[in-house]
N, C-alpha and C positions, 0 to 999 in steps of 0.2 A: 148432873156432871156438867160445869162449864170448861169442856174439852178445846175447842178452838180459841186461840187468842188474835192477835193483831197479823199474825202470818203464818196461819195453820196450827196444827198441834206441834210442839216442841218441848223437850225437856231431855234430862238424863235418860240414859237407855238402860241404867240398873233398877230405876224405880218408878218413871214416867212411861218414857215412851218404850214399851217393853215388846218384845214379839208377841206376848197375850194380846196386848191392847192393837197392837198392829192387826192381828187376825180379827178383832172384834170391828176394828174400824175399816177393814176391807170389806167385810162382810156386810156390815151397816150400808157401807157406800154403794155395795152393791144391790141391796134391797132397796134402797131408796131411789137408785136409779131405775130399777122395773118398777117402782109404785109412779114414777112420773112418766112411766108412759114408754120407757126403753124395752124392746125386746130383745133378750140375751145382750145387754149392754156391753159394749166392749171398753176396757180400760188400757191405756197405754201405762207401764211402770217403768221409772227410770231412778234412779239415785246418785248422790255424788260421791265423791271418793272414800268418805269416813268408814272405817273399818265394821262398823256394825250395820254397813248398807245391805252387804247380800242377805244377811240372816233378816234384818227387817222386811226385805224386799220380798222374801219368799213367804213371810208370815203374811204380809200384805197379798199378795197373790193368791195364797191359799183360802184368805176370806173371802176375796173376789170370786174365785171359782167356785166355793162352796154356797154361794149366792147365785150362781147362774150365770156368773158373768165369764166374757173371753177378755183373755189376759195377752195383751203384747209385751214381752219384756225389752225392754230399751238399752239396760246396761247403763254402764256410765256416761253421763252428760249432764251439761249446764242446765238449769231450770228452764231458762228461756226457749232451749232446743225441747226439751220435754213438752212445754207449753205450745211450740208449735208444731208438735207431731199428735198433740191432742185434739186439735182443729177436727171437726166432724165426729168425736167422739169423746172418751171421756180420758181423764189421766190422774194418777197418783206420780208424787215425786218426794221421794225418801231425800230430805236434807234437813240440816238445822242452818243454813244459812251462813250467818257470821258468828255462830255460836261456837264453844271448845269442841275440842274432839270427843270429850266424854258424854254431847249430845248427839240426838237426831230427832227428826220430825218429819210431819207427811203434810203436803199441800194438795190439795184435790181440785181438779181443773174439769173443767165441761166448754168443750169447743174454742181451747185456746184462752180461757178467762178463768181464774178463780174462781172457786164456789163463793155465792153471795152469803150473807148470814142467814137467809131462810134455809138454803141448802144445808150449811153448816148445822145449824139446829135441828134439821131433819135427820142427820147424820147422829147427832149427838144422842137424839132421842133413842133412836136404835140403838145406839151402845150402851146408855143406860137400861132399856129394857131385855136387851139381848134379843138375838135373830138366830134363829134356827137355820141349820144348813137346808137347803131344797133336796128332792127328792133325789137318789143317786144318779138316777138316768138323765138330769137336766145340770148336772155339775157343768161348768165351763172348761175349756180347753184354752191351753196355752201356746204361743209361737214367739219368734223373735224378728225384730226390726232392728234395721241400721239408720237412722233418721238424722245423724250428726251431717254428713256431707251435703244434704240435701238443705239442712238449715242454714250452714256456713254459705253454699251457692246463693241462698235468698236473701240472707243478710248483706253480702257483696252487692250484689244486683240492684236492691233497696237503696244502700248507701249510695251509690254512684248516681242517685237521682239527687243528692245534696250536695252541697259545697264544690271543690273542686279538687281534681286527681291529685296523689301524695306527691307522685313524681320524687320518690327517694327520700320525702320527709323522715326526720329520723325520730323513733317513737320508742320508747321503754314502759314495756308492759311487766307489772307484777303480778302475777297470778296467784301468789297465795298459798301455792301447792293445792289449789282448788279446781275443778272443772272448767275454769275458764281456760287452763292450758290448752284446751282440746280445739278451742275455738275463736279466742280472740287474735293470737299470734298471728294465726294462719290467715284471719280474714283482713287485718290490716296489711299483712304482706301480699296478698292477691289485691289489696288496692293500691300496691305500690310503695308503701312504706318501706322503711329500712328498720326491721323491729330488732328490738334487743328483750329478749323475754328473760326475767328472773323469776325463783322459785316457780319454775313451769314446769314440774313433774306432778302429778296427782298422787298425794300421800296424806292419806287419812289422820296421821298424827301430826301435819301442818309444823313440819321442823322448821321451814324458813321464817315463818312468823304466825302470830296469830291471824285466826280467820278473819276479824274482823279487821278491816283496814281503816287506820285512824293515823294522825300526826303521829303518834308515838311508836304503831308498829312498823311505818312505812320507812325506815332507817335507810335499808338497804335501797329502794327506790331515791330517795332524796339525795344520799350521797351519791348514786350512779348520775343523776340529773345533773347535779350541780358539778360535778369531775368530765361529764361528758359533755359533748356539744348537742347533744338532743336537747329539744326544746320544749319537749311536751311527754308526759307520763300517765298512764293509768293503772289501777290497781281494783281488784276484784276481792269479794269476798268468798266463801268457800263454794256457792252454786253458780257464782256469775249472774246474779240478779241485779247485784248493786256494783256500783262503779264508781270510783275516784279519780279526779283529774288533779294533776300536779305540773307545775310550770318548769322552766329551766333552771330557777334559781333551787329546785327542791322542794319548793314550799307548795301545800294544797291550795287548789282553788276552793274558795268557798262554794258549799254546796248550792245554796241559792243564787249565786251568780252564775254556775253551770246552769243551773234550772231556769235562770231568766234568759241567759242566753239562747236554750233550745227554745222554750217558749216563743220567744220575738220570732225567732226564724222560723217556726212554723205557722204562726200567725200571717207574717210578713207573704210567705210564699203561698199561701191559702187563697182560693177562689170563691169562697163559702162566703153567704150573708151573714152569718152570724158565728163567727169562730173563737172558740172557747178553750182556751187552757185550764185543766182539772188539777189544783192541788190541795194540799192539807193545811190545816190551822196554823202549824208552826211555819210554815213557808214565810220568807222575807217579802214586805212590801216591794222590793226591788222588782219583784215576780211582777205585781201589778203595775209598777211604772212603765216597764218594759212593753208588756203584752199592751197596755192602752197608749201606748206610744205608736204601736204597729199596728190601732186599730180593731183590738180584741178584747175579749172581756174575761176575767178569773172567776171560776167557780170553785168552792173550797169543801171538802167532804173529810169524814174522820179519818185518822190514821189507820191504815191498812185496808183502806176500802177505797181503792183508786177506780177499780172496776165497779161499784157502785154508784160512785160519780159520775163515771162515764156515762152509764145508763140513763142516772137521773137527768144529766143535761141534756143527753140524746132525747129524752122523752119529753124534756120543754121545749123542744125544738132547736136548740143550738146545734151547730157542728163542732165536736169536739176534734182538736187538730192535735193536743199534746196533754199529757196528763203524769203527774211526776210528784211525789214527796222527796224528801232530801236525798239524793244519791240514788234514788229508784225513779226509773221512767220507762213510761208506756208511749210506743210510738204508733197510735191507731192506724195509720195507713197502712202498716205493716202487718200488726198483731195485735189482740188486747192484752197480753202479757206484758209483765215488766222485765226490761231487757237491756242488762248491762254490755253485752257485746254489741247490740246496735248502736247503744248511745257512742260507746268507743269510736265506732265507725264513722257513723254522719259528723261526731264532734271532731273528731279527726280533718275529716274534709271541709268542714266549717272553719279550721284553723287554717288550712292550704288555702282557701277562698279568701281570706283576710289578710295572708302574708304578702306584705308588698315584694316588688320586684327588687331581689337582690337582699332579702330578709331572709330571716329563718322562723323556725316554727314558735320561737319566744315571741319575735315581731308579732306574730299571726295571732296568739293567745291575746298580747296586750290590746290587740286592735279589737278582738272580739269582747273583751272587757270593758274597754273605754267608756262605751254610752250606760254602764250600768254603775249607779249610785252604791257604792258600797259602806252604809254605815256601819258602827260598830254593834257588833251580836251577840248576847249572852244568853247563857241557859243555866238554869238553878234547879233543885230539888228540896221540897220541904216534907221531912219524913210525915207519914200519915197512914196510921194504919187502915187495911183494906175495909174495916166496920165501918170507919169514919170517915171515908171519902165523899159519901153522899150528904152528909150534913156538913162537913169542911164547905163542900163545893155549894151548897147552898149560901153559907153565910158569906163565902168570897162574891159570889153574885150580887150580893146586897152590898156588900163595903167596898168593893174595888171601884166600881164606878164613881163613889162617894169619894174617895182618894184621888182620883184623875176626872174632874168635873167637866174638863173640855174635851173629853174622849167620846167619840163614837162607840156604843157596846154594841156587841154580838154575840148572845148566847149559845148559838147553836151547837159548837164544837167547844164546850168548855167555856172560860170568858176571854173573850178578844177586844182588845180597846184598841182603837186608832184614833192618831192623833193629827191635827191639822199639818205639823209639819213631817208628815209620812212617817214618824215614829209608830210601833205598836208594841204589844205587851200581849201576853197570852198565859193563862194558866187553866191546867186539865190534869185529871186525875191520870197517872200512869195505868197503862191496861194490865201490865205485866208485874208490878212492882210497889210496895208501899209508901208511895211520894205523890207529893202535886208537882206537876211539872209546871216551870216557869220559863217564860222565852221571853227575850226583850231587844229592840232593835232601835237604837238611839243615838245622836251624837253624845248624849249624855246616859248613856246604858247603864253605868253601874249606878246612878241614882234612881234610875227607874226601877231596875231588879230588884234594889235594896228596899224601897217602900213596898214593891209587890209583895217582897218575902217576907216583911214585917206583917203586912195583912193576912197573908195564909198563914203563917205561923199562929198568929192571934186567932185566926179561925179554926187551926186545927186543935189547940187547947181547948177551945170554946165546946167543940164538937165533942172531943173526948169525956169534957166534964159532966156534959148534959145527959 
C-alpha cells in the first residue's frame, strides 16, 4: 500500500481516511516508535475544525494507546501549533489542509518535524502487515494539554526579532473558517497591527469560502483590501500551514516573490559561513537571483520533502536559514515545521520595516517587491495515466533537452531546464493525479510552455502505445 503522499495521508473520510484506517495508522505509528527505541512513546494528537475530526482523532488515539503509546490530546489547533507541541516527542495531526470538507488526513511528526520517507514507509509496512495490540497491561493512557497560548507567545517573540514594529499597520486576515482563526489575528494584534479578520470562526463546513486560498476563492479578501485603507492581507488554508499574501489593491502577490523576499531576508541577516535556502524544483529563478545577491545559495528537494532537504543540506555542511515551497515556509531558527502563522507575523514586520516615513503598508510591500524580477510564470498539465508516467518521463528526459539545446539540464527532480537569460522550465510527474506537471518562467513563457507541452504529449502518447 502506498499510503503517504506529499503531505501525509489524505482523502475522503467515507472510503479512504476512515476510522478503521486511523486505528491501523495509530497502532502502526506507535509500534514503529517503539521499534525505533522509544520506551512508552508519547504522541501529541491534534485536529483542525473538520466535522470528521473528533471521530478520527478518537480512532487514532485508540490505535496509539493499544500499541503502548501515551497520548496527549491537544484538541483543535493549527498544524504548526501541533508541530510546536511535538518537540521532544511525536505527534499526529488530523487535517486535510486545503482539501474540501469531505476529506481528512493524518500528518505524523517527530520532534517538531514531519516524518521523513523512511519513517513513513516503516509505518506503511506495519499498516499493510497488521499490528496486534500489546498486552492489556501495557496499553497507554491519555491526558490533555493546551499548547496554543504557548505557541502564540513563542511566535510573537520570534517575529519581534525581524523587521520593525507594526504600530497600527492595518492588516486584513482571511482565515477561511480554518484553525488559523485561533492564532494569526491574535499574533498580529499583539505585534501592534490593526487587524481586520474575516471568515475567522472555525467551521468544518468552510461556509465562507473553500479551504484552498486561491485568487478565485479569495474574493472577500480582495474586495475588502480594495475598499479598505489596509495595504496588506493574508489568507490561510484549513490548518494554517499555508499562507497567501495580498496587496492593498486586492491582488495576490506571487508565491515565488514572497518566497524570494523571505529567503533573501534570512540570508542577509545570517552570520553563518554557508547560508542555504532550501526550496523545490518548481520554485522560480527569482529565488535564486535574490539569494545569490545576498551571498547565499539555493538547494532544491522534491515537493513535500522540505524537512528532508533541510537535513540533507545540513549533513553536507550548509547552514539552512530558510526552507520553502510555494505558500509553505519553514523558519529553521524557530522550528522545523511549515508555519503560515509565523510567516504572516515575520512578513508583516518586514513590510513595516520597508514602509517609508509617511507611507502605508502598500508602499512597504511595493518596496519589498522592487528588487525581485517578476517574469511571467505559467503552469500546465498533460494527462498521463499513472502506469505510463515512468515511461513517459524517460522519453521527456531524452527529448526535452534536444528541443532546447541552449539549456542547462537537471534531472534530479523531474526534468528542469535553466536558460542563460534566467528563464527555466520544469516537467515532473504528479504524485497525486494522472498528469505530468509543466512549469515555465520566461519573458516568452507562452512559447516555452507550448513547446514543452508538445514534447510531453508526444512522450505520453508513445509511452501508452509501447
